[in-house]
C-alpha positions as CSV (number, residue, x, y, z in Angstrom):
1,M,-9.4,17.1,-25.8
2,A,-5.7,17.4,-24.3
3,T,-2.9,15.1,-25.8
4,I,-0.1,13.7,-24.1
5,D,3.2,11.8,-25.4
6,V,3.0,8.0,-25.3
7,L,6.4,6.9,-24.0
8,N,8.1,3.6,-24.0
9,T,9.9,1.7,-21.2
10,T,13.2,3.4,-22.3
11,G,11.5,6.8,-21.9
12,E,11.1,7.8,-25.8
13,K,8.2,9.0,-27.2
14,V,6.4,6.6,-29.7
15,A,2.9,8.1,-29.9
16,E,0.6,10.5,-28.7
17,A,-2.9,9.9,-26.8
18,E,-5.9,12.2,-26.2
19,L,-7.5,12.8,-23.0
20,T,-11.2,13.8,-22.6
21,D,-11.6,16.9,-21.0
22,E,-14.7,15.6,-19.2
23,I,-12.3,13.6,-16.7
24,F,-8.9,15.3,-17.2
25,A,-9.9,19.0,-17.4
26,V,-12.4,19.7,-14.6
27,A,-12.1,22.3,-12.0
28,V,-10.5,21.0,-9.2
29,K,-12.2,21.8,-5.6
30,P,-10.1,20.8,-2.7
31,S,-13.0,20.6,-0.5
32,V,-14.6,17.7,-2.5
33,V,-11.2,16.0,-2.9
34,H,-10.6,16.3,1.1
35,Q,-14.3,14.5,1.8
36,V,-13.3,11.5,-0.4
37,V,-10.0,11.1,1.1
38,T,-11.3,11.3,4.4
39,A,-13.9,8.9,3.8
40,Q,-11.7,6.5,2.3
41,L,-9.2,6.4,5.1
42,A,-11.9,6.4,7.8
43,A,-13.1,3.0,5.9
44,R,-10.0,1.5,6.7
45,R,-10.6,1.7,10.5
46,S,-11.7,-1.5,11.8
47,G,-13.4,-0.4,15.1
48,T,-13.2,-3.7,16.7
49,A,-11.9,-3.0,20.3
50,A,-14.9,-4.1,22.8
51,V,-15.3,-4.9,26.6
52,K,-17.9,-7.1,28.1
53,R,-20.8,-5.3,29.8
54,R,-22.5,-6.0,32.7
55,S,-25.2,-8.2,30.8
56,D,-22.4,-9.9,28.8
57,V,-20.5,-11.3,31.7
58,R,-21.5,-15.0,32.8
59,G,-22.9,-15.2,36.2
60,S,-25.7,-15.7,38.5
61,T,-28.0,-12.9,39.1
62,R,-28.8,-13.8,42.3
63,K,-28.2,-10.8,45.0
64,L,-25.1,-11.6,47.2
65,Y,-26.8,-10.7,50.4
66,R,-29.9,-8.9,52.1
67,Q,-30.0,-5.0,51.5
68,K,-30.0,-4.0,55.1
69,G,-29.1,-5.3,58.6
70,T,-25.4,-6.3,57.4
71,G,-23.8,-3.0,58.0
72,R,-22.0,-3.1,54.5
73,A,-22.8,-1.6,51.1
74,R,-25.3,-2.8,49.3
75,K,-24.6,-5.0,46.5
76,G,-26.4,-6.6,43.4
77,D,-25.3,-9.5,42.0
78,I,-21.7,-10.8,41.0
79,K,-21.3,-9.0,37.8
80,S,-21.3,-5.8,39.2
81,P,-18.8,-3.2,37.8
82,L,-17.3,-2.8,41.2
83,L,-16.3,-6.6,41.7
84,R,-13.6,-8.4,40.2
85,G,-14.7,-9.9,37.2
86,G,-17.7,-7.9,36.7
87,G,-18.8,-6.2,33.8
88,V,-16.8,-2.8,32.3
89,V,-19.1,0.5,32.7
90,F,-17.4,2.6,30.2
91,G,-15.3,0.6,28.0
92,P,-15.3,0.4,24.1
93,S,-17.8,-1.1,22.0
94,P,-17.6,-2.1,18.3
95,R,-18.4,0.8,15.8
96,A,-18.1,1.8,12.1
97,F,-16.1,4.6,11.2
98,D,-17.1,4.5,7.7
99,K,-18.5,7.6,6.4
100,K,-21.0,7.8,3.2
101,V,-20.2,9.7,0.1
102,P,-22.3,9.9,-2.8
103,K,-21.3,7.8,-5.8
104,K,-21.4,10.9,-8.0
105,V,-18.9,12.9,-5.5
106,R,-16.7,9.9,-5.5
107,K,-16.3,9.9,-9.3
108,L,-16.4,14.0,-9.3
109,A,-13.1,13.7,-6.8
110,L,-11.5,11.0,-8.9
111,K,-11.8,13.4,-11.9
112,M,-10.1,16.1,-9.8
113,A,-7.2,14.0,-8.8
114,L,-6.4,13.0,-12.1
115,T,-6.7,16.7,-13.4
116,S,-4.6,17.8,-11.0
117,K,-2.0,15.2,-11.7
118,L,-2.2,16.4,-15.4
119,Q,-2.0,20.2,-14.8
120,A,0.9,19.5,-12.2
121,N,2.8,17.7,-15.2
122,E,3.0,14.6,-13.2
123,L,1.1,12.4,-15.4
124,M,2.7,10.0,-17.7
125,V,1.4,7.5,-20.1
126,V,3.7,4.3,-21.0
127,D,2.6,2.3,-24.3
128,R,3.1,-1.2,-22.6
129,M,5.0,-2.5,-19.7
130,E,5.7,-6.0,-20.3
131,L,8.2,-8.4,-18.4
132,E,9.3,-11.5,-19.4
133,R,9.9,-12.8,-15.9
134,I,8.9,-11.7,-12.5
135,K,12.4,-9.9,-11.8
136,T,12.5,-6.8,-9.3
137,K,15.7,-5.7,-11.0
138,D,14.1,-5.7,-14.6
139,F,11.5,-3.4,-12.9
140,V,13.7,-0.9,-11.4
141,E,15.5,-0.3,-14.4
142,I,12.1,0.5,-16.2
143,I,10.9,3.2,-13.7
144,S,14.6,4.5,-13.4
145,A,14.3,5.1,-17.2
146,L,10.9,6.9,-16.6
147,A,12.3,8.8,-13.9
148,A,9.1,7.7,-11.9
149,D,10.7,6.7,-8.4
150,N,7.7,7.4,-6.5
151,A,4.7,6.5,-8.7
152,L,1.4,4.8,-8.9
153,I,1.2,2.4,-12.3
154,V,-2.3,1.8,-13.6
155,T,-2.9,-1.3,-15.5
156,S,-5.9,-2.3,-17.6
157,D,-5.9,-5.7,-16.9
158,R,-4.0,-8.4,-14.6
159,N,-0.3,-8.4,-15.1
160,E,1.5,-10.7,-12.7
161,N,4.8,-10.1,-13.7
162,L,4.6,-6.7,-13.1
163,E,2.5,-7.1,-9.9
164,R,4.8,-9.3,-8.1
165,S,8.0,-7.5,-9.5
166,S,6.9,-4.1,-8.2
167,R,5.8,-5.7,-5.0
168,N,9.1,-5.2,-2.8
169,V,10.0,-1.5,-4.3
170,P,9.3,1.1,-2.1
171,N,7.0,4.3,-3.2
172,I,5.7,2.0,-6.2
173,K,2.1,0.4,-6.6
174,V,0.7,-1.1,-9.2
175,L,-2.8,-0.9,-9.4
176,R,-5.6,-2.1,-12.1
177,T,-8.5,0.3,-13.4
178,E,-11.0,-0.7,-10.9
179,G,-8.9,-0.1,-7.8
180,L,-7.9,3.4,-8.9
181,N,-8.7,5.6,-5.9
182,V,-8.2,9.5,-5.0
183,Y,-5.9,8.7,-2.2
184,D,-3.4,6.8,-4.1
185,I,-3.2,9.2,-7.1
186,L,-2.4,12.0,-4.5
187,K,-0.1,9.8,-2.4
188,H,2.2,9.0,-5.1
189,R,4.0,12.0,-6.7
190,K,3.5,10.5,-10.5
191,L,0.8,8.4,-12.0
192,V,1.7,6.4,-14.8
193,L,-1.2,5.1,-16.9
194,L,-0.6,2.3,-19.3
195,Q,-2.1,3.3,-22.7
196,G,-5.0,0.3,-22.3
197,S,-6.0,1.6,-19.0
198,I,-7.1,4.9,-20.4
199,A,-10.2,3.5,-22.0
200,G,-10.9,1.4,-18.6
201,I,-10.8,4.8,-16.6
202,E,-13.2,6.7,-19.3
203,G,-15.4,3.9,-19.1
204,R,-15.6,3.9,-15.4
205,L,-16.1,7.7,-15.1
206,L,-18.1,8.3,-18.1
207,Q,-21.2,6.3,-17.3
């Protein structure tokens, strides 16, 4: 097992924590990480653009005039795409952009993302991050002391003061353990784990 220093909110070492090799020391394969990130971003697309086809437009199905003998081009009903107010021929339809990725692959990619942060010395563990009040200034002082101005902070439980104090700080995101994902880990320069979240991550990835 790898060991890592546990810091307090002023950046001083207060203890050490062990990180299991099954999560923080796996072989990193960019192709697996890319597959999961692509699927995660694709799932965010709504795909709700739509038009009314000929069968969706409200109107009579009566033929407008007889087929022959008028000297005009033949026409069907009033819902023809050639007429004003008719259906659209080649417009967009609602679709789902999500890609299915096996659960084992998603877990493996998450382990790889965590491993890459540890290998790059971009992972830090903080014993706790308790704020007495909801105050952005207090939170900014903490991340300045930790030199983590672009970071993903992972908590074990709901921490309303921390979550709301960090909401308006650019390049900072606070996530609970159950919401940890590959894209957010790689998007932020540093990964800050509150010490209590390590057990939650292990419980989630070692099942």
